[in-house]
KEFIKE-157024 format. One record per residue: residue in one letter; residue number from 1; chain; x negated, y negated, z negated of N, C-alpha, C in turn. Coordinates in steps of 0.05 Angstrom, whole numbers, plus 5000, padded with zeros to 4 digits. Atoms other than C-alpha are relative to their C-alpha. Layout:
REC:code:pos:unit:n.u:n.v:n.w:ca.u:ca.v:ca.w:c.u:c.v:c.w
REC:a:NUM:A:X:Y:Z:X:Y:Z:X:Y:Z .
...
This chain:
REC:code:pos:unit:n.u:n.v:n.w:ca.u:ca.v:ca.w:c.u:c.v:c.w
REC:m:1:A:5018:5001:4978:7385:9338:7590:5016:4982:5021 .
REC:n:2:A:4990:5016:4983:7398:9287:7644:5002:5012:5030 .
REC:d:3:A:5002:4992:4972:7420:9319:7712:5004:4982:5021 .
REC:q:4:A:5004:5020:4980:7425:9255:7748:4977:5001:5017 .
REC:p:5:A:5019:5007:4984:7381:9251:7807:4984:4976:4996 .
REC:k:6:A:5011:5025:5003:7324:9203:7796:4999:4982:5029 .
REC:r:7:A:5002:5019:4976:7324:9141:7839:4974:4995:5007 .
REC:k:8:A:5027:5013:4987:7268:9126:7883:4997:4970:4995 .
REC:k:9:A:5007:5028:5005:7235:9064:7867:4993:4986:5029 .
REC:v:10:A:5002:5017:4977:7239:9011:7922:4976:4989:4998 .
REC:s:11:A:5026:5010:4995:7173:8992:7944:5002:4968:5008 .
REC:t:12:A:5000:5028:4989:7162:8913:7949:4971:4994:5010 .
REC:y:13:A:5024:5006:4987:7093:8922:7976:5005:4994:5032 .
REC:r:14:A:5000:5009:4971:7084:8887:8044:4975:5006:5015 .
REC:p:15:A:5021:4997:4988:7034:8910:8092:4989:4972:5007 .
REC:k:16:A:5011:5027:4996:6984:8858:8103:5000:5001:5035 .
REC:s:17:A:4997:5004:4970:6988:8824:8175:4974:5011:5010 .
REC:k:18:A:5027:4998:4983:6943:8854:8226:4989:4981:5013 .
REC:g:19:A:5014:5029:4990:6933:8782:8252:4987:4985:4979 .
REC:k:20:A:5009:5014:5023:6906:8761:8188:4973:4984:5009 .
REC:k:21:A:5026:5014:4993:6842:8746:8221:5004:4981:5029 .
REC:t:22:A:4996:5018:4975:6873:8706:8277:4984:4975:4998 .
REC:p:23:A:5007:5022:5006:6854:8640:8247:4967:4998:5007 .
REC:l:24:A:5030:5002:5001:6779:8658:8244:4994:5007:5031 .
REC:y:25:A:5002:5001:4971:6783:8682:8318:5006:4980:5018 .
REC:v:26:A:4993:5027:4988:6816:8620:8342:4974:4981:4992 .
REC:l:27:A:5019:5021:5007:6760:8581:8305:4970:5007:5013 .
REC:l:28:A:5019:4989:4981:6706:8625:8340:5000:4993:5029 .
REC:i:29:A:5001:5011:4972:6729:8615:8405:4998:4972:5006 .
REC:f:30:A:5003:5027:4997:6734:8544:8397:4969:4990:4998 .
REC:i:31:A:5031:5005:5004:6662:8541:8376:4985:5006:5023 .
REC:a:32:A:5014:4991:4976:6641:8584:8433:5002:4983:5024 .
REC:a:33:A:4994:5014:4972:6675:8539:8486:4985:4975:4995 .
REC:q:34:A:5011:5027:5011:6642:8476:8448:4967:5010:5010 .
REC:l:35:A:5027:4997:4998:6571:8507:8450:4993:5014:5029 .
REC:s:36:A:5010:4988:4975:6568:8555:8512:4994:4986:5023 .
REC:p:37:A:5014:5016:4974:6557:8504:8566:4973:4993:4998 .
REC:i:38:A:5029:5006:5001:6486:8493:8538:4985:5017:5014 .
REC:l:39:A:5015:4977:4988:6469:8562:8564:4998:4999:5028 .
REC:f:40:A:4994:5001:4969:6492:8541:8635:4993:4974:5013 .
REC:i:41:A:5008:5028:4992:6468:8470:8640:4981:5001:5019 .
REC:s:42:A:5022:5001:4978:6400:8484:8675:5006:5014:5023 .
REC:p:43:A:4995:4992:4973:6423:8529:8728:5025:4987:5016 .
REC:t:44:A:4976:5015:4984:6487:8491:8746:4985:4976:5007 .
REC:m:45:A:5016:5023:4991:6443:8429:8749:4988:5006:5027 .
REC:s:46:A:5019:4991:4978:6394:8467:8797:5019:5002:5024 .
REC:y:47:A:4986:4991:4976:6452:8486:8840:5007:4974:5014 .
REC:f:48:A:4985:5025:4992:6486:8415:8844:4972:4982:5020 .
REC:q:49:A:5023:5010:4990:6414:8388:8857:4991:5010:5029 .
REC:g:50:A:5006:4990:4979:6405:8438:8913:5019:4989:5026 .
REC:q:51:A:4982:5013:4984:6464:8410:8944:4996:4973:5011 .
REC:g:52:A:5003:5028:4990:6433:8344:8955:5005:4980:4983 .
REC:m:53:A:4991:5022:5024:6459:8307:8889:4974:4991:4990 .
REC:d:54:A:5024:5013:5021:6409:8261:8850:5008:5014:4974 .
REC:r:55:A:5008:4989:5031:6393:8282:8778:5026:4989:4987 .
REC:q:56:A:4979:5012:5012:6451:8236:8754:5027:5008:5007 .
REC:a:57:A:4972:4984:4987:6508:8258:8796:5001:5030:4996 .
REC:a:58:A:5002:4968:5008:6485:8332:8785:5009:5001:4974 .
REC:g:59:A:4994:4998:5028:6491:8318:8710:5027:4997:5000 .
REC:i:60:A:4965:5006:5007:6563:8290:8714:5016:5026:5012 .
REC:a:61:A:4984:4972:4987:6582:8347:8764:4999:5024:4984 .
REC:t:62:A:5007:4978:5016:6551:8397:8716:5020:4995:4976 .
REC:s:63:A:4981:5006:5027:6589:8368:8652:5029:5007:5011 .
REC:g:64:A:4971:4999:4996:6656:8365:8687:5005:5031:5009 .
REC:w:65:A:4993:4975:4998:6652:8436:8714:4997:5021:4982 .
REC:l:66:A:5005:4981:5023:6626:8469:8651:5023:4994:4981 .
REC:i:67:A:4975:5004:5016:6682:8432:8611:5024:5014:5009 .
REC:f:68:A:4975:4986:4989:6734:8459:8659:4998:5026:4995 .
REC:l:69:A:5006:4971:5002:6705:8530:8658:5003:5009:4973 .
REC:t:70:A:4998:4990:5027:6692:8539:8587:5023:4996:4985 .
REC:m:71:A:4971:5011:5014:6754:8501:8559:5024:5017:5013 .
REC:g:72:A:4979:4976:4990:6796:8544:8605:5000:5024:4992 .
REC:i:73:A:5004:4967:5014:6767:8609:8585:5009:5001:4973 .
REC:g:74:A:4991:5001:5033:6775:8588:8509:5029:4999:5000 .
REC:f:75:A:4970:5001:5003:6846:8563:8525:5015:5029:5008 .
REC:l:76:A:4986:4977:4992:6867:8629:8559:4998:5024:4976 .
REC:l:77:A:5006:4982:5023:6832:8674:8504:5014:4995:4976 .
REC:t:78:A:4983:5007:5028:6864:8632:8446:5029:5008:5005 .
REC:l:79:A:4969:4992:4994:6934:8641:8478:5003:5027:4994 .
REC:i:80:A:4995:4975:5002:6925:8713:8481:4996:5015:4971 .
REC:i:81:A:5001:4991:5026:6900:8724:8411:5021:4989:4984 .
REC:v:82:A:4972:5010:5014:6957:8677:8383:5021:5017:5008 .
REC:s:83:A:4977:4988:4994:7009:8714:8422:5004:5026:4986 .
REC:r:84:A:5001:4976:5017:6990:8778:8388:5005:5002:4973 .
REC:d:85:A:4996:4999:5031:6999:8755:8318:5027:4982:4998 .
REC:k:86:A:4979:5016:5003:7071:8740:8307:5005:4983:4978 .
REC:r:87:A:4999:5014:5029:7061:8716:8238:4980:4972:5000 .
REC:f:88:A:5022:5016:4996:7007:8666:8263:5010:4971:4986 .
REC:f:89:A:4990:5026:5009:7052:8604:8250:5018:4997:4977 .
REC:d:90:A:4982:4995:5025:7091:8628:8188:4987:4991:4976 .
REC:i:91:A:5017:5008:5025:7051:8588:8137:5020:4978:4984 .
REC:w:92:A:4984:5023:5013:7109:8537:8117:5023:5011:4985 .
REC:k:93:A:4972:4993:5016:7165:8542:8065:5020:4980:5011 .
REC:g:94:A:4975:5018:4990:7232:8514:8086:5005:5003:5032 .
REC:k:95:A:4987:4997:4972:7262:8511:8154:4984:4981:5018 .
REC:k:96:A:5013:5012:4978:7227:8491:8217:5015:4982:5018 .
REC:s:97:A:4982:5017:4985:7253:8436:8262:5005:5017:5026 .
REC:s:98:A:4996:4984:4972:7287:8461:8328:4980:4991:5022 .
REC:l:99:A:5015:5010:4977:7254:8460:8387:5001:4972:5012 .
REC:l:100:A:4995:5024:4988:7289:8399:8413:4992:4975:4980 .
REC:m:101:A:5004:5016:5018:7274:8361:8351:4970:4997:4998 .
REC:s:102:A:5029:4999:5000:7199:8381:8351:4992:4985:5024 .
REC:i:103:A:5009:5009:4979:7196:8358:8423:5003:4964:4999 .
REC:v:104:A:4990:5031:5004:7234:8287:8406:4972:4988:4980 .
REC:w:105:A:5025:5013:5011:7179:8279:8353:4974:4998:5006 .
REC:g:106:A:5023:5005:4981:7126:8293:8396:4998:4973:5013 .
REC:f:107:A:4997:5025:4987:7147:8233:8432:4993:4977:4984 .
REC:l:108:A:4999:5022:5022:7156:8192:8372:4966:5002:4989 .
REC:g:109:A:5031:5000:5012:7087:8216:8345:4979:4987:5024 .
REC:f:110:A:5020:5014:4981:7052:8188:8413:5007:4971:4995 .
REC:l:111:A:4999:5030:5003:7082:8119:8399:4984:4994:4969 .
REC:l:112:A:5015:5008:5027:7053:8126:8325:4974:5003:5000 .
REC:l:113:A:5029:4998:4992:6987:8148:8351:4993:4972:5013 .
REC:l:114:A:5008:5028:4987:6986:8082:8396:4998:4979:4975 .
REC:i:115:A:5000:5021:5018:7006:8041:8338:4975:5003:4979 .
REC:g:116:A:5023:4993:5020:6957:8074:8287:4974:4998:5011 .
REC:q:117:A:5028:5005:4987:6897:8073:8339:5000:4966:5000 .
REC:s:118:A:5000:5029:4999:6915:7997:8350:4993:4986:4976 .
REC:i:119:A:5011:5014:5025:6908:7983:8276:4975:5007:4994 .
REC:a:120:A:5033:4990:5006:6845:8022:8269:4980:4985:5019 .
REC:a:121:A:5018:5017:4984:6817:7988:8327:4998:4968:4991 .
REC:l:122:A:5000:5025:5010:6835:7922:8298:4981:4998:4974 .
REC:i:123:A:5013:4993:5027:6804:7941:8229:4968:5003:5009 .
REC:e:124:A:5025:5000:4993:6742:7961:8263:4987:4976:5012 .
REC:m:125:A:5010:5028:4984:6735:7894:8308:5000:4979:4981 .
REC:n:126:A:4997:5023:5018:6756:7847:8252:4981:5003:4977 .
REC:f:127:A:5015:4993:5029:6726:7875:8187:4975:5019:5006 .
REC:l:128:A:5024:4985:4999:6671:7923:8213:4980:4992:5023 .
REC:g:129:A:5014:5007:4978:6649:7885:8274:4990:5020:5020 .
REC:i:130:A:5003:4979:4978:6654:7946:8319:5016:4991:5026 .
REC:e:131:A:4989:5012:4972:6666:7924:8393:5022:5028:5007 .
REC:p:132:A:4982:4982:4985:6725:7957:8427:4987:5019:5027 .
REC:g:133:A:5007:4987:4980:6713:8012:8476:4983:5029:4990 .
REC:s:134:A:5009:4972:5012:6690:8088:8462:4986:5011:5022 .
REC:e:135:A:5017:4991:4984:6626:8115:8492:5012:5031:5009 .
REC:n:136:A:4991:4975:4995:6659:8185:8489:5024:4998:5022 .
REC:t:137:A:4975:4998:4980:6721:8166:8529:4989:4992:5025 .
REC:a:138:A:5011:5014:4979:6677:8125:8578:4983:5024:5017 .
REC:s:139:A:5014:4974:4991:6636:8192:8589:5019:5019:5012 .
REC:l:140:A:4980:4982:4988:6701:8233:8602:5008:4992:5024 .
REC:v:141:A:4987:5013:4977:6729:8181:8651:4976:5004:5019 .
REC:s:142:A:5025:4991:4978:6660:8186:8690:5004:5028:5010 .
REC:i:143:A:4999:4972:4991:6664:8262:8692:5026:5004:5016 .
REC:a:144:A:4976:4995:4987:6738:8261:8710:5002:4986:5028 .
REC:e:145:A:5002:5011:4972:6722:8211:8770:4979:5022:5019 .
REC:v:146:A:5017:4979:4981:6670:8265:8797:5016:5026:4999 .
REC:v:147:A:4989:4971:5001:6706:8328:8779:5032:4999:4992 .
REC:p:148:A:4974:5007:5007:6779:8314:8777:5016:5026:4984 .
REC:l:149:A:4993:4983:5011:6792:8384:8753:4997:4999:4967 .
REC:a:150:A:5006:5006:5027:6761:8363:8689:5024:4989:4982 .
REC:i:151:A:4980:5013:5011:6823:8323:8673:5021:5018:4986 .
REC:v:152:A:4984:4979:5012:6863:8388:8661:4987:5010:4975 .
REC:s:153:A:5013:4991:5024:6812:8403:8606:5009:4978:4980 .
REC:i:154:A:4999:5026:5019:6819:8328:8577:5028:4999:4989 .
REC:v:155:A:4975:5008:5009:6895:8328:8576:5014:5029:4988 .
REC:l:156:A:4982:4972:5004:6916:8401:8567:4981:5017:4982 .
REC:f:157:A:5014:4978:5013:6862:8451:8548:4992:4988:4973 .
REC:g:158:A:5013:5010:5025:6828:8403:8498:5022:4996:4977 .
REC:p:159:A:4982:5010:5020:6888:8379:8459:5016:5028:4989 .
REC:v:160:A:4991:4979:5012:6919:8447:8453:4984:5016:4983 .
REC:l:161:A:5014:4983:5015:6860:8482:8429:4992:4981:4969 .
REC:e:162:A:5004:5021:5023:6845:8423:8379:5018:5001:4979 .
REC:e:163:A:4979:4995:5018:6912:8428:8348:5004:5027:4987 .
REC:l:164:A:4999:4971:5008:6909:8502:8341:4975:5002:4977 .
REC:v:165:A:5018:5005:5019:6840:8491:8307:5001:4983:4976 .
REC:f:166:A:5000:5019:5022:6849:8429:8267:5027:4999:4985 .
REC:r:167:A:4974:5002:5013:6922:8430:8251:5008:5027:4992 .
REC:r:168:A:4994:4974:5008:6937:8502:8248:4981:5012:4977 .
REC:v:169:A:5014:4984:5017:6880:8533:8224:4983:4987:4976 .
REC:l:170:A:5012:5015:5026:6841:8480:8180:5019:4987:4985 .
REC:f:171:A:4977:5012:5013:6897:8436:8161:5019:5020:4983 .
REC:g:172:A:4984:4983:5011:6948:8493:8152:4988:5021:4977 .
REC:s:173:A:5014:4979:5019:6898:8543:8113:4995:4983:4973 .
REC:l:174:A:5003:5019:5026:6877:8485:8065:5028:4992:4988 .
REC:n:175:A:4971:5009:5015:6951:8461:8055:5012:5021:4984 .
REC:q:176:A:4991:4978:5014:6965:8534:8030:4989:5001:4977 .
REC:t:177:A:5013:4993:5028:6912:8534:7979:4992:4976:4984 .
REC:t:178:A:5005:5027:5012:6904:8460:7962:5023:4984:4999 .
REC:n:179:A:4979:5018:4998:6949:8404:7973:4999:4985:5022 .
REC:f:180:A:4994:5010:4976:6977:8363:8029:4980:4976:5005 .
REC:f:181:A:5018:5018:4999:6932:8305:8015:4972:5006:5006 .
REC:f:182:A:5030:4992:4995:6863:8337:8011:5002:5017:5026 .
REC:a:183:A:4999:4982:4976:6886:8386:8068:4996:4975:5026 .
REC:t:184:A:4995:5018:4978:6902:8324:8113:4970:4982:5002 .
REC:a:185:A:5024:5015:4996:6839:8285:8094:4975:5016:5013 .
REC:v:186:A:5026:4985:4985:6790:8341:8109:5005:5011:5032 .
REC:s:187:A:4997:4998:4974:6820:8360:8172:4998:4979:5020 .
REC:a:188:A:5002:5026:4986:6827:8291:8196:4971:4992:5006 .
REC:l:189:A:5028:5007:4999:6755:8281:8180:4983:5014:5017 .
REC:t:190:A:5016:4982:4986:6730:8343:8213:5001:4992:5028 .
REC:f:191:A:4990:5006:4972:6773:8324:8275:4982:4972:5010 .
REC:a:192:A:5011:5022:4989:6739:8260:8277:4969:5002:5005 .
REC:l:193:A:5028:4990:4999:6665:8285:8265:4998:5015:5025 .
REC:i:194:A:4996:4982:4980:6679:8336:8318:4994:4986:5031 .
REC:h:195:A:5002:5013:4973:6680:8283:8375:4976:4982:5006 .
REC:f:196:A:5027:5010:5004:6611:8259:8354:4999:4969:5012 .
REC:d:197:A:4997:5024:4993:6632:8187:8366:4999:4982:4975 .
REC:f:198:A:5000:5010:5030:6611:8158:8298:5009:4972:4996 .
REC:t:199:A:4991:5033:5001:6621:8085:8315:5031:4993:4999 .
REC:h:200:A:4971:4999:5004:6696:8100:8320:5008:5019:4985 .
REC:l:201:A:4993:4979:5014:6701:8147:8269:5028:4992:4983 .
REC:l:202:A:4972:5009:5011:6761:8106:8234:5020:5004:5023 .
REC:l:203:A:4977:4999:4979:6797:8113:8303:5008:5029:5003 .
REC:y:204:A:4994:4974:4994:6794:8188:8307:5008:5010:4975 .
REC:f:205:A:4986:4993:5024:6807:8193:8232:5029:4998:4995 .
REC:t:206:A:4974:5010:5000:6871:8156:8239:5013:5017:5013 .
REC:t:207:A:4984:4982:4982:6893:8200:8295:5005:5028:4984 .
REC:g:208:A:4996:4975:5015:6876:8264:8255:5023:4998:4979 .
REC:l:209:A:4981:5003:5021:6921:8235:8198:5026:5001:5011 .
REC:i:210:A:4972:5002:4994:6980:8219:8238:5011:5034:5013 .
REC:l:211:A:4990:4976:4990:6977:8287:8278:5005:5025:4975 .
REC:a:212:A:4994:4983:5026:6976:8325:8209:5026:4993:4988 .
REC:f:213:A:4972:5009:5008:7034:8284:8188:5020:5013:5018 .
REC:l:214:A:4979:4993:4980:7076:8305:8251:5000:5034:4992 .
REC:y:215:A:4997:4971:5001:7056:8379:8240:5014:5005:4969 .
REC:q:216:A:4984:4993:5027:7079:8379:8163:5028:4987:5009 .
REC:k:217:A:4974:5014:5001:7140:8334:8184:5023:5023:5014 .
REC:t:218:A:4976:4982:4986:7170:8388:8233:4992:5030:4997 .
REC:k:219:A:5009:4973:5003:7129:8450:8213:4997:5016:5028 .
REC:s:220:A:5001:4985:4972:7123:8464:8287:4976:4989:5016 .
REC:i:221:A:5030:5009:4987:7052:8460:8325:5004:4983:5026 .
REC:v:222:A:4993:5009:4973:7091:8442:8384:4998:4966:5003 .
REC:t:223:A:4998:5032:5002:7100:8371:8359:4973:4989:5004 .
REC:p:224:A:5026:5009:4997:7025:8353:8347:4987:5003:5029 .
REC:i:225:A:5011:4995:4975:7007:8383:8413:5010:4984:5019 .
REC:i:226:A:4989:5018:4981:7059:8343:8454:4987:4972:4995 .
REC:a:227:A:5009:5023:5003:7035:8280:8420:4971:4994:5008 .
REC:h:228:A:5030:5000:4992:6956:8295:8432:5002:4999:5030 .
REC:i:229:A:5001:4999:4973:6973:8311:8503:5009:4974:5017 .
REC:l:230:A:4988:5022:4990:7011:8250:8515:4978:4974:4996 .
REC:l:231:A:5018:5023:5004:6960:8207:8481:4973:5004:5021 .
REC:n:232:A:5024:4996:4982:6901:8238:8520:5007:4992:5029 .
REC:s:233:A:4986:5003:4970:6944:8234:8587:5001:4967:5007 .
REC:y:234:A:4999:5027:5003:6960:8158:8571:4970:4985:5007 .
REC:v:235:A:5026:5013:4999:6884:8139:8556:4987:5005:5034 .
REC:m:236:A:5013:4994:4976:6863:8178:8621:5014:4983:5025 .
REC:v:237:A:4986:5017:4970:6914:8140:8670:4994:4973:4995 .
REC:i:238:A:5013:5030:5001:6893:8073:8640:4973:4999:5008 .
REC:q:239:A:5027:5002:4997:6822:8084:8644:4993:5003:5030 .
REC:l:240:A:5006:5000:4968:6822:8114:8718:5014:4981:5012 .
REC:n:241:A:4986:5020:4986:6865:8058:8738:4992:4973:4991 .
REC:m:242:A:5007:5027:5014:6828:8000:8701:5000:4979:5021 .
REC:d:243:A:5000:5023:4980:6809:7967:8766:5024:4987:5013 .
REC:k:244:A:4972:5009:4984:6879:7968:8794:5017:4979:4978 .
REC:i:245:A:4980:5016:5015:6906:7941:8729:4988:4972:5001 .
REC:m:246:A:5012:5025:4999:6853:7886:8725:5006:4979:5026 .
REC:e:247:A:4993:5013:4971:6870:7864:8800:5028:4990:4998 .
REC:f:248:A:4967:5010:5005:6948:7861:8778:4997:4980:4981 .
REC:q:249:A:4998:5023:5018:6932:7819:8721:4987:4972:5015 .
REC:k:250:A:5010:5024:4986:6891:7769:8767:5021:4991:5016 .
REC:q:251:A:4977:5005:4981:6950:7770:8814:5019:4987:4984 .
REC:l:252:A:4982:5012:5018:6995:7753:8755:4990:4972:4991 .
REC:e:253:A:5008:5028:5006:6954:7694:8735:4998:4983:5019 .
REC:n:254:A:5001:5021:4978:6947:7664:8802:5028:4994:5008 .
REC:l:255:A:4972:5007:4994:7021:7669:8807:5010:4981:4981 .
REC:q:256:A:4990:5019:5025:7029:7630:8742:4987:4970:5007 .
């Protein structure tokens, strides 16, 4: 008879993460932020027209304020949801890049985005016969000129939300269940389609590919967020100051 006490079996069971639905919540908040302005267009338009604005000006002001408010609320709700799930970003095998290297790659990624978009624009122009200039960008610039607060949504709220949705939720989830190339292609294509600028689909698709690569490279969502913020900021600065840039070029030509 064995008098030795029985050893307790060590359980290898790990409780499921309480935040396993976080990706779904992030996706739903993003969709709500995109669609909810529809509910408030009519009363907001009526308010601005009541202030003496014509229909066109009221429409632009409505778009600007609704973009700022809905994206801002979505941004805050998403940060709260994500902060409550400590394992939300634990989807990679291997060591993540340090914060410093993630930031460095964010700036390098911005340069990669400029190069990638330039190549995509040349392909569109020379092989597809597509003229440069995005209607989506032009519309956002018009909105920003009327409602400067909308710039915060364009250069901060939008990039952060899009990276959390398209890189972490979509690309990250697919990368765990399929492979890098399929996950990259699907997330980049979805990212391109959501901008509803189908003429320049290649431009947005290229952007999505580079941002997915940056996330894979550093395994830190900080990197694509920084690159995306810098890209949007660069575009807004250039577009909002286009008249000054053109005037400066004329002065240089006169000097020559």
